[in-house]
DRENPA-3360 file (N, C-alpha, C; in nm, 2 decimals, always signed):
BEGIN
1 = MFRNSYDN = -3.43/-0.01/+0.38/-3.53/+0.09/+0.42/-3.67/+0.03/+0.40 ~ -3.75/+0.03/+0.50/-3.88/-0.02/+0.49/-3.98/+0.09/+0.51 ~ -4.08/+0.09/+0.43/-4.19/+0.19/+0.44/-4.29/+0.14/+0.55 ~ -4.33/+0.02/+0.54/-4.43/-0.04/+0.64/-4.43/-0.19/+0.63 ~ -4.52/-0.25/+0.69/-4.53/-0.40/+0.69/-4.57/-0.46/+0.56 ~ -4.61/-0.38/+0.46/-4.66/-0.43/+0.33/-4.54/-0.44/+0.23 ~ -4.42/-0.41/+0.27/-4.31/-0.42/+0.17/-4.21/-0.53/+0.20 ~ -4.26/-0.63/+0.28/-4.17/-0.74/+0.32/-4.16/-0.85/+0.21;
9 = DSITYSPT = -4.25/-0.85/+0.12/-4.25/-0.95/+0.01/-4.32/-0.88/-0.11 ~ -4.31/-0.95/-0.22/-4.36/-0.90/-0.35/-4.50/-0.94/-0.38 ~ -4.57/-1.01/-0.29/-4.70/-1.07/-0.32/-4.81/-1.00/-0.24 ~ -4.77/-0.92/-0.14/-4.87/-0.86/-0.05/-4.91/-0.72/-0.10 ~ -5.04/-0.69/-0.12/-5.08/-0.56/-0.16/-5.09/-0.47/-0.04 ~ -5.06/-0.35/-0.05/-5.09/-0.25/+0.05/-5.24/-0.21/+0.04 ~ -5.29/-0.15/+0.15/-5.44/-0.11/+0.14/-5.47/-0.02/+0.02 ~ -5.37/+0.05/-0.03/-5.39/+0.14/-0.15/-5.37/+0.06/-0.28;
17 = GRLFQVEY = -5.35/-0.07/-0.28/-5.33/-0.15/-0.40/-5.20/-0.14/-0.46 ~ -5.09/-0.12/-0.38/-4.96/-0.11/-0.44/-4.87/-0.23/-0.39 ~ -4.78/-0.27/-0.48/-4.68/-0.37/-0.45/-4.54/-0.30/-0.43 ~ -4.51/-0.27/-0.31/-4.39/-0.19/-0.28/-4.26/-0.25/-0.33 ~ -4.25/-0.39/-0.33/-4.13/-0.45/-0.38/-4.11/-0.43/-0.53 ~ -4.22/-0.42/-0.60/-4.21/-0.40/-0.74/-4.17/-0.25/-0.76 ~ -4.22/-0.16/-0.68/-4.18/-0.02/-0.70/-4.03/+0.00/-0.66 ~ -3.98/-0.07/-0.56/-3.84/-0.07/-0.53/-3.75/-0.12/-0.65;
25 = ALEAIKQG = -3.80/-0.22/-0.72/-3.73/-0.27/-0.83/-3.72/-0.16/-0.94 ~ -3.83/-0.09/-0.96/-3.84/+0.02/-1.06/-3.74/+0.13/-1.02 ~ -3.72/+0.15/-0.89/-3.63/+0.25/-0.85/-3.49/+0.21/-0.87 ~ -3.46/+0.08/-0.87/-3.32/+0.03/-0.90/-3.28/+0.06/-1.04 ~ -3.38/+0.06/-1.13/-3.35/+0.10/-1.27/-3.30/+0.24/-1.28 ~ -3.36/+0.33/-1.20/-3.32/+0.47/-1.20/-3.18/+0.50/-1.15 ~ -3.13/+0.40/-1.07/-2.99/+0.41/-1.02/-2.89/+0.38/-1.12 ~ -2.92/+0.31/-1.23/-2.83/+0.26/-1.33/-2.81/+0.37/-1.43;
33 = SASVGLVS = -2.69/+0.37/-1.50/-2.66/+0.47/-1.61/-2.76/+0.45/-1.72 ~ -2.78/+0.55/-1.80/-2.88/+0.56/-1.90/-2.86/+0.47/-2.02 ~ -2.97/+0.43/-2.08/-2.97/+0.36/-2.21/-3.09/+0.42/-2.29 ~ -3.06/+0.43/-2.42/-3.16/+0.50/-2.51/-3.18/+0.41/-2.63 ~ -3.30/+0.40/-2.68/-3.33/+0.33/-2.81/-3.42/+0.41/-2.89 ~ -3.41/+0.39/-3.03/-3.50/+0.46/-3.12/-3.50/+0.38/-3.25 ~ -3.61/+0.40/-3.33/-3.65/+0.31/-3.44/-3.68/+0.40/-3.56 ~ -3.63/+0.35/-3.68/-3.67/+0.41/-3.81/-3.75/+0.30/-3.88;
41 = KTHVVIVA = -3.77/+0.33/-4.01/-3.85/+0.23/-4.09/-3.76/+0.11/-4.12 ~ -3.63/+0.12/-4.11/-3.54/+0.01/-4.15/-3.45/-0.04/-4.05 ~ -3.42/+0.04/-3.94/-3.32/+0.01/-3.84/-3.37/+0.04/-3.70 ~ -3.30/-0.02/-3.61/-3.31/+0.01/-3.46/-3.17/+0.03/-3.41 ~ -3.17/+0.14/-3.32/-3.04/+0.17/-3.26/-3.06/+0.17/-3.11 ~ -2.97/+0.12/-3.03/-2.96/+0.13/-2.89/-2.82/+0.18/-2.85 ~ -2.82/+0.28/-2.77/-2.70/+0.34/-2.72/-2.70/+0.34/-2.56 ~ -2.59/+0.33/-2.50/-2.59/+0.32/-2.36/-2.46/+0.38/-2.30;
49 = LKRNAEEL = -2.47/+0.43/-2.18/-2.36/+0.50/-2.11/-2.31/+0.40/-2.01 ~ -2.18/+0.36/-2.02/-2.12/+0.26/-1.93/-2.07/+0.34/-1.81 ~ -2.06/+0.26/-1.70/-2.01/+0.32/-1.57/-1.91/+0.22/-1.51 ~ -1.80/+0.28/-1.45/-1.71/+0.20/-1.38/-1.72/+0.23/-1.23 ~ -1.71/+0.12/-1.15/-1.72/+0.14/-1.01/-1.62/+0.23/-0.95 ~ -1.49/+0.22/-1.00/-1.38/+0.31/-0.95/-1.28/+0.32/-1.07 ~ -1.19/+0.42/-1.05/-1.10/+0.45/-1.16/-1.01/+0.33/-1.20 ~ -0.98/+0.24/-1.11/-0.90/+0.12/-1.14/-0.98/+0.01/-1.20;
57 = GSYQKKII = -1.11/+0.02/-1.20/-1.19/-0.09/-1.25/-1.23/-0.07/-1.40 ~ -1.28/-0.18/-1.46/-1.32/-0.18/-1.60/-1.47/-0.13/-1.60 ~ -1.51/-0.09/-1.72/-1.65/-0.04/-1.74/-1.75/-0.16/-1.75 ~ -1.87/-0.13/-1.70/-1.97/-0.24/-1.70/-2.03/-0.25/-1.84 ~ -2.05/-0.38/-1.88/-2.11/-0.40/-2.01/-2.26/-0.36/-2.01 ~ -2.30/-0.29/-2.11/-2.44/-0.23/-2.11/-2.52/-0.28/-2.22 ~ -2.46/-0.33/-2.33/-2.54/-0.38/-2.45/-2.50/-0.52/-2.47 ~ -2.59/-0.61/-2.48/-2.57/-0.76/-2.50/-2.63/-0.81/-2.63;
65 = RIDNHLGI = -2.55/-0.88/-2.71/-2.61/-0.94/-2.83/-2.67/-1.07/-2.79 ~ -2.80/-1.09/-2.84/-2.87/-1.21/-2.81/-2.87/-1.30/-2.93 ~ -2.89/-1.25/-3.05/-2.89/-1.33/-3.18/-2.84/-1.23/-3.29 ~ -2.84/-1.29/-3.41/-2.79/-1.21/-3.52/-2.89/-1.09/-3.55 ~ -3.02/-1.10/-3.50/-3.12/-1.00/-3.53/-3.17/-0.93/-3.41 ~ -3.10/-0.95/-3.30/-3.16/-0.91/-3.17/-3.05/-0.88/-3.07 ~ -3.08/-0.77/-2.99/-2.99/-0.73/-2.88/-3.06/-0.65/-2.77 ~ -3.00/-0.63/-2.66/-3.06/-0.56/-2.55/-2.97/-0.46/-2.49;
73 = ALAGLAPD = -3.02/-0.35/-2.44/-2.95/-0.25/-2.36/-3.01/-0.25/-2.22 ~ -2.93/-0.24/-2.11/-2.98/-0.25/-1.98/-2.96/-0.13/-1.89 ~ -3.04/-0.12/-1.79/-3.02/-0.02/-1.68/-3.06/-0.08/-1.55 ~ -2.98/-0.08/-1.45/-3.01/-0.14/-1.32/-2.91/-0.25/-1.28 ~ -2.95/-0.36/-1.23/-2.86/-0.46/-1.18/-2.81/-0.55/-1.30 ~ -2.69/-0.54/-1.33/-2.63/-0.62/-1.44/-2.64/-0.77/-1.42 ~ -2.62/-0.82/-1.30/-2.64/-0.97/-1.29/-2.78/-1.02/-1.32 ~ -2.88/-0.94/-1.29/-3.02/-0.98/-1.33/-3.03/-0.97/-1.48;
81 = ARVLSNFM = -2.97/-0.88/-1.55/-2.98/-0.87/-1.69/-2.90/-0.99/-1.76 ~ -2.80/-1.03/-1.69/-2.72/-1.15/-1.75/-2.81/-1.27/-1.74 ~ -2.89/-1.29/-1.63/-2.98/-1.41/-1.62/-3.09/-1.40/-1.73 ~ -3.14/-1.28/-1.75/-3.25/-1.27/-1.85/-3.19/-1.28/-1.99 ~ -3.07/-1.23/-2.02/-3.01/-1.25/-2.15/-2.99/-1.39/-2.18 ~ -2.94/-1.47/-2.09/-2.92/-1.61/-2.11/-3.05/-1.68/-2.14 ~ -3.16/-1.64/-2.07/-3.29/-1.70/-2.10/-3.34/-1.66/-2.24 ~ -3.31/-1.54/-2.29/-3.35/-1.50/-2.42/-3.27/-1.58/-2.53;
89 = RQQAMTSK = -3.14/-1.60/-2.50/-3.06/-1.68/-2.59/-3.11/-1.82/-2.60 ~ -3.16/-1.88/-2.49/-3.21/-2.02/-2.50/-3.34/-2.02/-2.58 ~ -3.42/-1.92/-2.57/-3.54/-1.91/-2.65/-3.51/-1.89/-2.80 ~ -3.41/-1.81/-2.83/-3.37/-1.79/-2.97/-3.32/-1.92/-3.03 ~ -3.24/-1.99/-2.95/-3.18/-2.12/-3.00/-3.29/-2.22/-3.02 ~ -3.39/-2.22/-2.93/-3.50/-2.32/-2.94/-3.58/-2.29/-3.07 ~ -3.61/-2.16/-3.10/-3.68/-2.12/-3.22/-3.61/-2.17/-3.34 ~ -3.48/-2.16/-3.35/-3.40/-2.20/-3.47/-3.41/-2.35/-3.48;
97 = MVYNKPIP = -3.40/-2.42/-3.37/-3.40/-2.57/-3.37/-3.54/-2.63/-3.41 ~ -3.64/-2.57/-3.35/-3.78/-2.62/-3.37/-3.84/-2.57/-3.50 ~ -3.83/-2.44/-3.52/-3.90/-2.38/-3.63/-3.81/-2.34/-3.75 ~ -3.68/-2.35/-3.73/-3.58/-2.32/-3.83/-3.59/-2.18/-3.88 ~ -3.62/-2.09/-3.79/-3.63/-1.94/-3.82/-3.60/-1.86/-3.69 ~ -3.55/-1.74/-3.71/-3.52/-1.66/-3.59/-3.65/-1.63/-3.51 ~ -3.63/-1.61/-3.38/-3.75/-1.59/-3.30/-3.80/-1.45/-3.32 ~ -3.93/-1.42/-3.33/-3.98/-1.29/-3.35/-3.95/-1.20/-3.23;
105 = VARVAHEI = -3.92/-1.08/-3.25/-3.88/-0.99/-3.14/-3.99/-0.97/-3.04 ~ -4.11/-0.96/-3.08/-4.22/-0.94/-2.99/-4.24/-1.06/-2.90 ~ -4.22/-1.18/-2.95/-4.24/-1.30/-2.88/-4.14/-1.31/-2.77 ~ -4.01/-1.29/-2.80/-3.91/-1.30/-2.69/-3.92/-1.19/-2.59 ~ -3.97/-1.07/-2.63/-3.99/-0.97/-2.53/-4.10/-1.00/-2.43 ~ -4.21/-1.06/-2.48/-4.32/-1.10/-2.40/-4.29/-1.22/-2.31 ~ -4.20/-1.30/-2.36/-4.16/-1.42/-2.28/-4.08/-1.38/-2.15 ~ -3.99/-1.28/-2.17/-3.92/-1.23/-2.05/-4.02/-1.15/-1.96;
113 = GDKAQKNT = -4.12/-1.09/-2.02/-4.22/-1.02/-1.94/-4.30/-1.12/-1.85 ~ -4.34/-1.24/-1.91/-4.41/-1.34/-1.84/-4.32/-1.40/-1.73 ~ -4.19/-1.41/-1.76/-4.10/-1.47/-1.66/-4.08/-1.37/-1.54 ~ -4.08/-1.24/-1.57/-4.07/-1.15/-1.46/-4.19/-1.13/-1.38 ~ -4.31/-1.15/-1.45/-4.43/-1.13/-1.38/-4.46/-1.24/-1.27 ~ -4.40/-1.36/-1.30/-4.41/-1.47/-1.20/-4.35/-1.44/-1.07 ~ -4.25/-1.36/-1.07/-4.18/-1.32/-0.95/-4.26/-1.23/-0.86 ~ -4.36/-1.17/-0.92/-4.45/-1.08/-0.84/-4.57/-1.16/-0.79;
121 = QTYGRRPY = -4.58/-1.29/-0.81/-4.69/-1.37/-0.77/-4.64/-1.49/-0.68 ~ -4.51/-1.50/-0.67/-4.46/-1.62/-0.60/-4.39/-1.58/-0.47 ~ -4.43/-1.63/-0.36/-4.36/-1.60/-0.23/-4.22/-1.65/-0.23 ~ -4.13/-1.57/-0.17/-3.99/-1.60/-0.16/-3.90/-1.56/-0.28 ~ -3.96/-1.50/-0.38/-3.88/-1.45/-0.49/-3.89/-1.29/-0.49 ~ -3.79/-1.23/-0.55/-3.79/-1.09/-0.57/-3.80/-1.05/-0.71 ~ -3.86/-0.93/-0.74/-3.86/-0.89/-0.88/-3.72/-0.86/-0.94 ~ -3.70/-0.87/-1.07/-3.57/-0.84/-1.13/-3.55/-0.69/-1.11;
129 = GVGLLVAG = -3.43/-0.65/-1.07/-3.40/-0.51/-1.05/-3.33/-0.45/-1.17 ~ -3.39/-0.48/-1.29/-3.33/-0.43/-1.41/-3.43/-0.40/-1.52 ~ -3.41/-0.29/-1.60/-3.50/-0.26/-1.71/-3.42/-0.29/-1.84 ~ -3.49/-0.33/-1.94/-3.42/-0.36/-2.07/-3.49/-0.29/-2.19 ~ -3.41/-0.25/-2.28/-3.46/-0.21/-2.41/-3.42/-0.32/-2.51 ~ -3.52/-0.39/-2.57/-3.51/-0.50/-2.66/-3.52/-0.45/-2.80 ~ -3.41/-0.46/-2.87/-3.40/-0.40/-3.01/-3.38/-0.52/-3.11 ~ -3.46/-0.53/-3.21/-3.44/-0.63/-3.31/-3.51/-0.61/-3.44;
137 = YDETGPHL = -3.48/-0.69/-3.54/-3.54/-0.68/-3.67/-3.58/-0.82/-3.71 ~ -3.71/-0.83/-3.75/-3.76/-0.96/-3.79/-3.84/-0.94/-3.92 ~ -3.92/-1.05/-3.96/-3.99/-1.04/-4.09/-4.10/-0.93/-4.09 ~ -4.14/-0.88/-3.97/-4.24/-0.77/-3.97/-4.17/-0.63/-3.96 ~ -4.04/-0.63/-3.96/-3.97/-0.50/-3.95/-3.89/-0.47/-3.83 ~ -3.85/-0.35/-3.81/-3.77/-0.32/-3.68/-3.86/-0.30/-3.56 ~ -3.82/-0.33/-3.45/-3.90/-0.32/-3.32/-3.81/-0.28/-3.21 ~ -3.87/-0.20/-3.12/-3.80/-0.16/-2.99/-3.90/-0.18/-2.88;
145 = FEFLPSGT = -3.87/-0.27/-2.78/-3.96/-0.29/-2.67/-3.89/-0.25/-2.54 ~ -3.97/-0.20/-2.45/-3.92/-0.17/-2.31/-3.97/-0.27/-2.22 ~ -3.88/-0.34/-2.14/-3.92/-0.44/-2.04/-3.90/-0.38/-1.90 ~ -4.00/-0.40/-1.81/-3.99/-0.35/-1.67/-4.00/-0.47/-1.58 ~ -3.95/-0.46/-1.45/-3.96/-0.57/-1.36/-4.10/-0.61/-1.32 ~ -4.20/-0.53/-1.34/-4.34/-0.56/-1.31/-4.39/-0.66/-1.41 ~ -4.32/-0.69/-1.52/-4.37/-0.77/-1.63/-4.43/-0.69/-1.75 ~ -4.43/-0.56/-1.73/-4.48/-0.48/-1.84/-4.38/-0.47/-1.96;
153 = VLEYFGAA = -4.44/-0.50/-2.08/-4.36/-0.49/-2.20/-4.44/-0.40/-2.30 ~ -4.38/-0.29/-2.35/-4.44/-0.20/-2.44/-4.35/-0.17/-2.55 ~ -4.41/-0.15/-2.67/-4.33/-0.11/-2.79/-4.33/+0.04/-2.80 ~ -4.21/+0.09/-2.85/-4.19/+0.23/-2.85/-4.12/+0.27/-2.99 ~ -4.15/+0.40/-3.03/-4.07/+0.46/-3.13/-3.93/+0.50/-3.08 ~ -3.93/+0.55/-2.96/-3.81/+0.59/-2.89/-3.83/+0.57/-2.74 ~ -3.72/+0.53/-2.67/-3.74/+0.51/-2.52/-3.60/+0.53/-2.46 ~ -3.61/+0.57/-2.33/-3.49/+0.59/-2.25/-3.52/+0.54/-2.11;
161 = IGARSQSA = -3.42/+0.47/-2.05/-3.43/+0.42/-1.91/-3.30/+0.45/-1.84 ~ -3.30/+0.46/-1.70/-3.18/+0.48/-1.63/-3.18/+0.62/-1.57 ~ -3.06/+0.66/-1.51/-3.05/+0.78/-1.44/-3.06/+0.90/-1.54 ~ -3.13/+1.00/-1.50/-3.15/+1.13/-1.58/-3.20/+1.10/-1.72 ~ -3.28/+0.99/-1.73/-3.33/+0.95/-1.86/-3.44/+1.05/-1.91 ~ -3.50/+1.12/-1.82/-3.61/+1.22/-1.86/-3.55/+1.32/-1.96 ~ -3.43/+1.36/-1.95/-3.37/+1.45/-2.04/-3.36/+1.39/-2.18 ~ -3.33/+1.26/-2.19/-3.32/+1.19/-2.31/-3.46/+1.17/-2.37;
169 = RTYLERNF = -3.56/+1.14/-2.29/-3.70/+1.13/-2.34/-3.75/+1.26/-2.39 ~ -3.71/+1.37/-2.33/-3.75/+1.51/-2.38/-3.70/+1.53/-2.52 ~ -3.57/+1.49/-2.54/-3.51/+1.50/-2.68/-3.59/+1.41/-2.78 ~ -3.61/+1.29/-2.74/-3.68/+1.20/-2.83/-3.82/+1.25/-2.86 ~ -3.89/+1.30/-2.76/-4.03/+1.35/-2.79/-4.03/+1.47/-2.89 ~ -3.92/+1.55/-2.88/-3.91/+1.66/-2.97/-3.88/+1.63/-3.11 ~ -3.81/+1.51/-3.13/-3.76/+1.48/-3.26/-3.81/+1.35/-3.32 ~ -3.90/+1.28/-3.25/-3.94/+1.14/-3.30/-4.01/+1.14/-3.43;
177 = ESFPDCTA = -4.07/+1.25/-3.47/-4.14/+1.25/-3.60/-4.04/+1.24/-3.72 ~ -3.92/+1.27/-3.70/-3.82/+1.26/-3.81/-3.75/+1.12/-3.81 ~ -3.77/+1.04/-3.70/-3.70/+0.91/-3.70/-3.74/+0.81/-3.81 ~ -3.86/+0.80/-3.85/-3.89/+0.70/-3.95/-3.81/+0.71/-4.08 ~ -3.78/+0.83/-4.12/-3.71/+0.85/-4.25/-3.56/+0.86/-4.23 ~ -3.51/+0.84/-4.11/-3.37/+0.86/-4.09/-3.29/+0.74/-4.15 ~ -3.17/+0.77/-4.19/-3.07/+0.66/-4.23/-3.02/+0.60/-4.10 ~ -2.94/+0.49/-4.11/-2.88/+0.43/-3.99/-2.79/+0.53/-3.92;
185 = EELVLHGL = -2.71/+0.60/-4.00/-2.61/+0.70/-3.94/-2.68/+0.81/-3.87 ~ -2.79/+0.87/-3.93/-2.86/+0.97/-3.86/-2.93/+0.92/-3.74 ~ -2.98/+0.80/-3.74/-3.04/+0.74/-3.62/-2.94/+0.73/-3.50 ~ -2.82/+0.68/-3.54/-2.72/+0.67/-3.43/-2.69/+0.80/-3.37 ~ -2.67/+0.91/-3.46/-2.64/+1.04/-3.40/-2.76/+1.10/-3.32 ~ -2.88/+1.07/-3.36/-2.99/+1.11/-3.27/-2.98/+1.04/-3.13 ~ -2.95/+0.91/-3.14/-2.93/+0.84/-3.01/-2.82/+0.90/-2.92 ~ -2.71/+0.93/-2.98/-2.60/+0.99/-2.91/-2.63/+1.13/-2.85;
193 = RALRDTLA = -2.71/+1.20/-2.93/-2.75/+1.34/-2.87/-2.84/+1.32/-2.75 ~ -2.93/+1.22/-2.76/-3.02/+1.20/-2.65/-2.94/+1.15/-2.53 ~ -2.85/+1.06/-2.55/-2.76/+1.00/-2.45/-2.68/+1.11/-2.38 ~ -2.63/+1.20/-2.47/-2.55/+1.32/-2.42/-2.63/+1.40/-2.32 ~ -2.76/+1.41/-2.34/-2.84/+1.50/-2.25/-2.85/+1.43/-2.11 ~ -2.82/+1.31/-2.09/-2.83/+1.24/-1.96/-2.70/+1.25/-1.88 ~ -2.59/+1.31/-1.94/-2.47/+1.32/-1.87/-2.47/+1.41/-1.75 ~ -2.39/+1.39/-1.65/-2.37/+1.48/-1.54/-2.30/+1.60/-1.60;
201 = QDKELLIQ = -2.30/+1.71/-1.52/-2.25/+1.84/-1.57/-2.10/+1.83/-1.62 ~ -2.02/+1.76/-1.55/-1.88/+1.76/-1.58/-1.83/+1.64/-1.65 ~ -1.92/+1.57/-1.72/-1.89/+1.44/-1.79/-1.90/+1.46/-1.94 ~ -1.83/+1.37/-2.01/-1.84/+1.37/-2.16/-1.86/+1.23/-2.21 ~ -1.90/+1.22/-2.33/-1.91/+1.09/-2.40/-1.77/+1.05/-2.45 ~ -1.72/+0.93/-2.41/-1.59/+0.89/-2.45/-1.60/+0.75/-2.51 ~ -1.49/+0.71/-2.57/-1.49/+0.57/-2.63/-1.50/+0.47/-2.52 ~ -1.45/+0.50/-2.40/-1.45/+0.41/-2.29/-1.59/+0.39/-2.23;
209 = NTSIGLVG = -1.68/+0.50/-2.23/-1.80/+0.49/-2.16/-1.93/+0.49/-2.25 ~ -1.91/+0.47/-2.38/-2.02/+0.47/-2.47/-2.03/+0.34/-2.55 ~ -2.15/+0.28/-2.56/-2.17/+0.16/-2.64/-2.29/+0.19/-2.74 ~ -2.28/+0.13/-2.86/-2.38/+0.15/-2.96/-2.41/+0.01/-3.02 ~ -2.54/-0.01/-3.03/-2.59/-0.13/-3.10/-2.68/-0.10/-3.22 ~ -2.66/-0.16/-3.33/-2.73/-0.13/-3.45/-2.77/-0.26/-3.52 ~ -2.90/-0.26/-3.56/-2.96/-0.38/-3.63/-3.06/-0.33/-3.72 ~ -3.08/-0.40/-3.84/-3.19/-0.35/-3.93/-3.19/-0.43/-4.06;
217 = LDTPFKLY = -3.25/-0.38/-4.16/-3.27/-0.44/-4.29/-3.13/-0.47/-4.35 ~ -3.10/-0.60/-4.37/-2.97/-0.65/-4.43/-2.86/-0.61/-4.34 ~ -2.88/-0.58/-4.21/-2.78/-0.54/-4.12/-2.79/-0.63/-4.00 ~ -2.70/-0.73/-3.98/-2.70/-0.81/-3.86/-2.67/-0.72/-3.74 ~ -2.71/-0.77/-3.62/-2.68/-0.69/-3.50/-2.53/-0.67/-3.48 ~ -2.49/-0.54/-3.47/-2.35/-0.51/-3.46/-2.33/-0.42/-3.34 ~ -2.23/-0.46/-3.25/-2.20/-0.38/-3.13/-2.08/-0.30/-3.15 ~ -2.09/-0.17/-3.13/-1.97/-0.08/-3.13/-1.93/-0.05/-2.99;
225 = DNEDVGEW = -1.80/-0.09/-2.96/-1.75/-0.06/-2.83/-1.60/-0.01/-2.84 ~ -1.56/+0.06/-2.74/-1.42/+0.11/-2.73/-1.38/+0.19/-2.85 ~ -1.28/+0.14/-2.92/-1.23/+0.22/-3.04/-1.33/+0.23/-3.15 ~ -1.42/+0.13/-3.16/-1.52/+0.14/-3.27/-1.61/+0.26/-3.25 ~ -1.63/+0.31/-3.13/-1.72/+0.42/-3.11/-1.66/+0.55/-3.15 ~ -1.52/+0.56/-3.17/-1.45/+0.68/-3.20/-1.51/+0.75/-3.32 ~ -1.53/+0.68/-3.43/-1.58/+0.75/-3.55/-1.72/+0.81/-3.53 ~ -1.80/+0.75/-3.45/-1.93/+0.81/-3.42/-1.92/+0.93/-3.34;
233 = LEKLGDVG = -1.83/+0.93/-3.24/-1.82/+1.05/-3.16/-1.76/+1.17/-3.24 ~ -1.67/+1.13/-3.33/-1.62/+1.24/-3.42/-1.73/+1.30/-3.51 ~ -1.82/+1.22/-3.55/-1.94/+1.27/-3.63/-2.03/+1.35/-3.54 ~ -2.04/+1.31/-3.42/-2.13/+1.39/-3.32/-2.07/+1.53/-3.30 ~ -1.94/+1.54/-3.28/-1.88/+1.67/-3.26/-1.87/+1.70/-3.11 ~ -1.97/+1.77/-3.06/-1.97/+1.81/-2.92/-2.01/+1.70/-2.83 ~ -1.92/+1.65/-2.75/-1.95/+1.53/-2.66/-1.98/+1.57/-2.52 ~ -1.97/+1.69/-2.48/-1.99/+1.74/-2.35/-2.13/+1.74/-2.31;
241 = SSRGRRQA = -2.15/+1.75/-2.17/-2.29/+1.76/-2.12/-2.36/+1.88/-2.16 ~ -2.49/+1.87/-2.21/-2.57/+1.99/-2.25/-2.60/+2.07/-2.13 ~ -2.60/+2.01/-2.01/-2.64/+2.08/-1.89/-2.53/+2.19/-1.86 ~ -2.41/+2.15/-1.88/-2.30/+2.25/-1.86/-2.31/+2.36/-1.96 ~ -2.34/+2.33/-2.08/-2.35/+2.43/-2.19/-2.46/+2.52/-2.16 ~ -2.58/+2.47/-2.12/-2.69/+2.55/-2.10/-2.67/+2.65/-1.98 ~ -2.61/+2.60/-1.87/-2.58/+2.68/-1.76/-2.48/+2.79/-1.79 ~ -2.38/+2.76/-1.88/-2.28/+2.86/-1.92/-2.35/+2.97/-2.01;
249 = EEAEAEAA = -2.44/+2.92/-2.10/-2.51/+3.01/-2.18/-2.60/+3.11/-2.10 ~ -2.67/+3.05/-2.00/-2.75/+3.13/-1.92/-2.67/+3.23/-1.84 ~ -2.56/+3.19/-1.79/-2.47/+3.28/-1.71/-2.42/+3.39/-1.80 ~ -2.38/+3.36/-1.92/-2.34/+3.46/-2.01/-2.45/+3.56/-2.05 ~ -2.57/+3.51/-2.07/-2.68/+3.60/-2.10/-2.72/+3.69/-1.98 ~ -2.71/+3.63/-1.86/-2.74/+3.72/-1.74/-2.63/+3.82/-1.72 ~ -2.50/+3.79/-1.75/-2.39/+3.88/-1.74/-2.41/+4.00/-1.84 ~ -2.45/+3.96/-1.96/-2.46/+4.06/-2.07/-2.58/+4.15/-2.03;
257 = AAAETSAP = -2.69/+4.09/-1.98/-2.80/+4.18/-1.94/-2.77/+4.27/-1.83 ~ -2.69/+4.22/-1.73/-2.65/+4.31/-1.62/-2.56/+4.42/-1.67 ~ -2.47/+4.39/-1.77/-2.38/+4.49/-1.82/-2.46/+4.60/-1.89 ~ -2.56/+4.56/-1.96/-2.64/+4.66/-2.04/-2.72/+4.75/-1.95 ~ -2.77/+4.70/-1.84/-2.85/+4.78/-1.75/-2.78/+4.87/-1.65 ~ -2.65/+4.84/-1.62/-2.57/+4.92/-1.53/-2.48/+5.01/-1.61 ~ -2.47/+5.14/-1.56/-2.39/+5.24/-1.63/-2.25/+5.23/-1.58 ~ -2.15/+5.25/-1.66/-2.01/+5.25/-1.62/-1.98/+5.35/-1.51;
265 = ADEDIPVP = -1.89/+5.30/-1.42/-1.86/+5.39/-1.30/-1.78/+5.51/-1.33 ~ -1.69/+5.50/-1.43/-1.60/+5.61/-1.46/-1.66/+5.71/-1.56 ~ -1.78/+5.70/-1.60/-1.84/+5.79/-1.70/-1.90/+5.91/-1.63 ~ -1.87/+6.03/-1.68/-1.92/+6.16/-1.62/-2.07/+6.16/-1.65 ~ -2.14/+6.20/-1.54/-2.29/+6.21/-1.56/-2.32/+6.35/-1.60 ~ -2.39/+6.37/-1.71/-2.41/+6.51/-1.76/-2.51/+6.59/-1.66 ~ -2.47/+6.72/-1.64/-2.55/+6.80/-1.55/-2.63/+6.90/-1.64 ~ -2.76/+6.90/-1.62/-2.84/+6.99/-1.71/-2.82/+7.13/-1.67;
273 = DVPAEPIE = -2.82/+7.22/-1.78/-2.80/+7.36/-1.76/-2.93/+7.42/-1.70 ~ -2.90/+7.50/-1.59/-3.02/+7.57/-1.53/-2.99/+7.72/-1.54 ~ -3.09/+7.79/-1.60/-3.07/+7.93/-1.62/-3.06/+8.00/-1.49 ~ -2.96/+8.10/-1.48/-2.94/+8.17/-1.36/-3.05/+8.27/-1.34 ~ -3.10/+8.28/-1.21/-3.21/+8.38/-1.18/-3.14/+8.51/-1.15 ~ -3.21/+8.62/-1.20/-3.15/+8.76/-1.17/-3.15/+8.79/-1.02 ~ -3.04/+8.85/-0.99/-3.02/+8.88/-0.84/-3.08/+9.02/-0.82 ~ -3.17/+9.04/-0.73/-3.23/+9.16/-0.70/-3.15/+9.24/-0.60;
281 = TDD = -3.13/+9.37/-0.62/-3.05/+9.45/-0.53/-3.13/+9.57/-0.48 ~ -3.11/+9.61/-0.37/-3.18/+9.73/-0.31/-3.11/+9.86/-0.36 ~ -3.18/+9.94/-0.43/-3.13/+10.07/-0.48/-3.14/+10.17/-0.36;
% end
């Protein structure tokens, strides 16, 4: 689908100063299933909703370990994320070989931002169609960065990308003030609640479609997948979509209000007593 002659490549500006190919890449992120990240004083958590193309197929991998202190969650085109994750692993390995220390989280996040930005200035290339949440812990503490195909890299207390991610962002905005003092377990449960809000009405969080990544102080990056997710979902309790619950609650409230305002059909309606008027007779 083409808007006009200004979206044939990623280096031509429209008269309004827009790069349509970059905007299309941002739209590709919204087509992917949601990923959520959040930070406390000691830990970073990323959770993601996996999706399978069909019932007979396996679920797509959504969280990728980069190093012992670093991992990413993706939304969008998984092959593009695989290319970027390999690049991040090369940078992490180079840092260990040259400087004998893990690569700082901010540095690797900005390096993939620089790599993506080149595709918006080079003819014949397309922007990466994937967004990443980069979670890691280094000597300066825990960090969560959001990477976008435009080359934008920003640090967040909590972030969400992918389909219906606005619902997760709303949850994060309401609760982010409590995140710094959360334990690792509380932080994971906050992330699962935010991810639950992105579900379609008839969907649930299951061990097959949920991934969790955790890293922090004295905690190497650990990925929970499949059966390992079961204990977290048990602690969460209600794994169903909040949309369905809200609609059911609203329907029940409307039904109760309607029942209160309407009188029962089989109830006798009282008739007020009217005093009889004297009948005049002609004598």
